[in-house]
C-alpha positions in Angstrom: -0.4 8.3 10.1 -3.7 8.8 12.0 -3.8 7.4 15.4 -6.4 7.9 18.5 -4.5 7.4 22.0 -6.0 5.8 24.7 -5.7 7.5 28.1 -3.2 5.0 29.9 -0.7 6.2 26.7 2.2 8.5 28.0 2.1 12.3 27.1 5.2 12.4 26.0 4.8 9.7 23.7 1.9 11.7 21.6 4.4 14.4 21.7 6.9 12.3 20.2 4.4 11.0 17.7 3.2 14.2 16.8 6.8 15.4 16.1 7.3 12.6 14.3 4.5 14.0 11.7 1.5 11.6 13.0 -1.8 13.0 13.1 -2.7 12.3 16.8 -6.0 12.7 18.7 -6.2 11.9 22.4 -9.1 9.9 24.5 -8.4 12.4 27.4 -8.7 15.1 24.9 -11.6 14.2 23.0 -13.7 11.3 25.2 -12.1 11.1 28.5 -13.6 8.7 30.9 -15.5 6.8 27.9 -15.7 3.0 28.7 -13.4 0.8 26.1 -16.2 0.0 23.3 -16.9 3.6 23.3 -13.1 4.3 22.5 -13.1 1.4 19.8 -16.4 3.0 18.1 -14.1 6.5 18.3 -11.5 5.1 16.5 -13.5 3.4 13.9 -15.5 6.8 13.0 -12.1 8.6 13.2 -10.4 6.3 10.9 -7.3 6.2 13.7 -5.6 3.2 14.5 -6.0 2.8 18.4 -2.7 3.2 20.2 -2.9 1.6 24.1 -1.8 -0.3 26.8 -4.6 -1.9 27.9 -5.2 -5.5 26.6 -8.8 -5.4 26.8 -9.0 -3.7 23.3 -7.4 -6.7 21.9 -10.4 -8.8 23.4 -13.2 -6.3 22.1 -11.8 -6.1 18.5 -10.6 -10.1 18.2 -13.1 -12.3 20.2 -16.4 -9.2 20.3 -15.3 -8.3 16.8 -15.7 -4.6 17.1 -14.6 -2.8 14.6 -11.5 -0.8 14.9 -8.9 0.5 11.9 -5.7 -1.1 13.9 -4.5 -1.5 17.4 -1.2 -0.9 18.7 -0.5 -2.4 21.9 2.4 -1.4 23.9 3.6 -4.1 26.5 6.7 -2.5 28.0 6.4 -1.8 31.7 6.8 1.7 33.4 10.4 0.4 34.7 11.5 0.5 30.7 9.3 3.9 29.8 12.6 5.4 28.0 11.8 2.1 25.8 8.5 3.0 24.4 8.8 5.5 22.0 12.0 3.7 20.3 9.8 0.4 20.0 7.0 2.1 18.6 8.9 4.3 16.2 10.7 0.5 14.9 7.2 -0.6 14.7 5.5 2.2 12.4 8.9 2.3 10.1 8.5 -1.7 9.6 4.8 -2.0 9.3 3.8 1.5 8.2 0.4 0.8 6.2 0.3 -3.1 7.8 -0.8 -1.5 10.8 -4.2 -0.6 9.6 -6.3 -3.7 9.9 -4.2 -5.7 12.4 -3.6 -5.8 15.9 0.0 -5.1 16.9 1.6 -5.9 19.9 5.0 -4.3 20.7 7.3 -5.3 23.5 11.0 -5.0 24.3 12.5 -7.4 22.6 9.4 -8.3 19.5 6.6 -7.1 17.5 3.7 -9.0 16.7 1.2 -8.5 14.6 -2.1 -10.4 13.0 -4.9 -9.3 11.2 -8.4 -8.2 12.4 -11.3 -10.1 11.1 -13.6 -7.5 10.0 
């Protein structure tokens, strides 16, 4: 899968995604210090699912209707950082192509997804 990792996403998570064979670009490497709307536009331009830990992207995509190929929001705090990769891997395996066109929230106990209205 093709992902754009927001600046708040741990580098170790990016490494895990790449090791699993995913095509991952990072905001840090391509558009550091961009505002959220510019990050959404980059994800759309590059046709990448946005991986973030920032709730603001859901607001932009759902309420303001900015187009984005998909959003995966990790809601796992730093104290449980060791759980991020296993939970993300589970979400990717369970949802695969359904990540595109959806806003998916991954937390320690559950995975929720809802379609983006584009």
